[in-house]
N, C-alpha and C positions, 0 to 999 in steps of 0.2 A: 329345797335345800335351805336350811335355816341355821343361824348361828347367833351367839351372844344375846341371849334372851334376857339375862340378868334380872330375873325376878319380876319382869314387867308382864304380868298376866294379861292386861288390857291389850297390849301390843301383840302378844302371842295369839289371843283370840281373833283379833282383826286379821292377822296374817292367815290363820287357818280358815277363817270364813272366806277370805278372798281366794285362797287356793282351792277351797271346795267348790267355789262358783266356777272355777276353770276346769276342775277335775284333776286328780292326781292319784297315783297308785302306791307310792312309797315316799318316805321322808328320810333325808339324811340330815343329821344334827351334828354341827361342828363345834359344839362345846360352849361352856360358860352359861349354864342355866341359872346361876345364883349370883348373889351380891348386888349391891347398888339399888335394886328394886324392892318393893314392899311384899311381894308374893312368891318367894322362892318355893314354898311348899306347893302352891297351886300349879306353878310351872312344872315342877318335877312330876307331880301327879299326872298332868296333862301329857307331858312327853312320854312318860312310861305307858300311858293308856293307848297311844297309837303305835306302839311297838315299831320304832324306826328300823328301816332297812340297815342303817349304819348309824352309830353314835359314838363320838369320841369325847374324852375328858378335856375340859379347858383348864386354864391356870386357876380360875376361881373355883371351879369344881374341885380341883386338886387341893386348894387351900382349905376348903371346908372338909373334904374327905380325910385329909391327913393332918389337919391342925397346924399348917405351916403358912408362911407368908405367900401372898399371891404373886409377888414379883412384878407388880404392875408399875407404871410410870409414876414419877413424883407428883404429877398434877392431880391424880386421882387416888393416890395411895391412902391418905388419911380417911377419905370417904369409904374406900374399900374395907379398911380395917374396921371402921365404925359399923358399917352395915352388915359385915360378916358376923361381928360379935353381938350386935344388938337386934339383928333381924334374922339372918340366915340360920345361925346356930340356935336361935331361940324358937324358930318356927319349924325347922326340919326335924323329923323324927330320927332316931338312931338308925333305923333301917334306910331312911333317905340318905343319910351321911355315908353309910356303908355302900349303898348303891352308887353314889357319886365316886367313891374311892375305887370301886370295882370297874369303872368304865375304862376301856382301852385308850391309849394315847394315839393310836392310828388304826385305820381300817382300810381294807382293800376291797374294791367292788368293780363290777362291770357296769359301765354307763357310757353314754355318748357313742355307743358302738365300739368301745375300747375296753380291753381287758387290763387289769392291773392299775386302775385309777386309785390314787391314794387320797384318803380323807384324813386330815389331821387339823388340830386347832391352830397351830402356829406355822411351823415349817418342818420339813424332813430333818433338818440339822438339829433343831431344838423344838420338840413338839408342843411345849407349853408356853414358852416365853419369847421366842424369836418373832420378828415382824417382817411381813412382806407388804410394802406400800406400793401403790401404782406408779409412783414417781422414782422408784429406785432404779439405779443403773443396772445394766445386764450383769456386770461383775458382782454387784451386791446381791442380786437375785441368785446368781450361780453359787455364791458362798452359802446361801440358805438351802440350796437343793442338796448339798452334800453328795451322797452316793445314790441319790434317787434316780432310778432308771425307768420308772413308769411313764406312760404317755400323757398323763394329766394329773393335776394336783388341785384338790378342793380344800380351801383354808378359810379361817375366820380371823379372830383375834384383833385385827386393826380397827374394826367397826367402820371400815370403808368398803362400800360397794363399788367395785370397779369392773370395767369391761374385760372380756377375755384378753389375756396377754400371752403372746407366743414368744418363746425364747428357744431358739434352735428347734428341737422337736417337742418341746414341752407346751402344755396348755395349762394355764393357771387361772383359777376362778375363785372369787370371793363374793359371797352373797350379801355382804354387809351385816349390820346388826339389827335384829328384831327389836330389842328392847332399849337400846341406847346408841343410836347412830352418832357418828362423830365426823361425818363428811359434809356437814353443812345443810343436810336435809333431815329434819326431825321426824319424818314419817318412817314407820317401821319398814325395814328392808328385808327382802328375801329373793330367792331365784328359783326358777322352774327349769328343769332339764327335760327336754323331750327326746326320748331315746329313739323314737321312730324317725324323726327328722334330724337328729343329732344337733339340736339347737339349744341355746341357753337364753332365757328371757329374764331380765331383771325387773323386779316389781317394787313399788313403794306404795304403802297403804296408810291412810290416816287412821288414827285410833283415838280413844278417849283419854288423852293425856291428862286432862283435869282430874279424872278419877284416880289415875296413878299418883298424881301430886297430892291429892287429898289424903290418900293412904300413907304416903311418905311423911306428910306433915304430922300425922297422928303417931308416927313411930320414931322419927328422927328428932332428937333433942339437941344435937350439935348443930349450931347455926351455920357454921362454915360449910359443913358437909351438905346441909339442906340447900344452901344457896347454890353450891356447885351442881348438885343433882338437878335442881330446878333449871339451871341454865342449860345443862346438857340435854334435858328432855325438851325444853322449849325451843332451843336453837339448833340442836343436832350438831354441836361443836363445843370444844373446850373454850373457856373464856380467853380472850387475847390478853 
């Protein structure tokens, strides 16, 4: 289970290599393949090549696909706009853009021995822009579940990898961000679901962040955006 790759091909390769060493049969992709990183085209090609079991559209995929704002937070908004206009839209082909626009905002699958598990980028209440953080109160989480009646929910969007959280009958899982973690650990994050044992294992993987930064420095001419992106990649968190 991978999410929020954000054009970071070096991080994606490291995650896939780590997962291959452990063995896997299918991939679930929870959105945001593009923006912020230097290689959205390589990421899109790689993801399409392994034909995910399920893949959903993230808010940045939506922004590229439909030519709209990503609706992200103010701390990263300027860098999002800059990298979308100067990297994503310049490197992606028209077919890539159409493919991103065609992705569904939710998918239902069988996993963890459960039927009707929902995969979406953000939340059932707002599939592209809402947030579920691990420290939210039960009431706040309930408001984001809306009319969701399935047994488990797989989400991304926050760039926080957090342990399984049970709320009443619900199981909520976030694998964290492959390409731009923001939970204080700069290593690429993903999760493995074992359907035989119905367990979830969270993984963190070191990757060649210097190569990612070297590519960004060759593409990003806006100093404030470059400084923010470097801080995010090196520290795995927003500047205080």
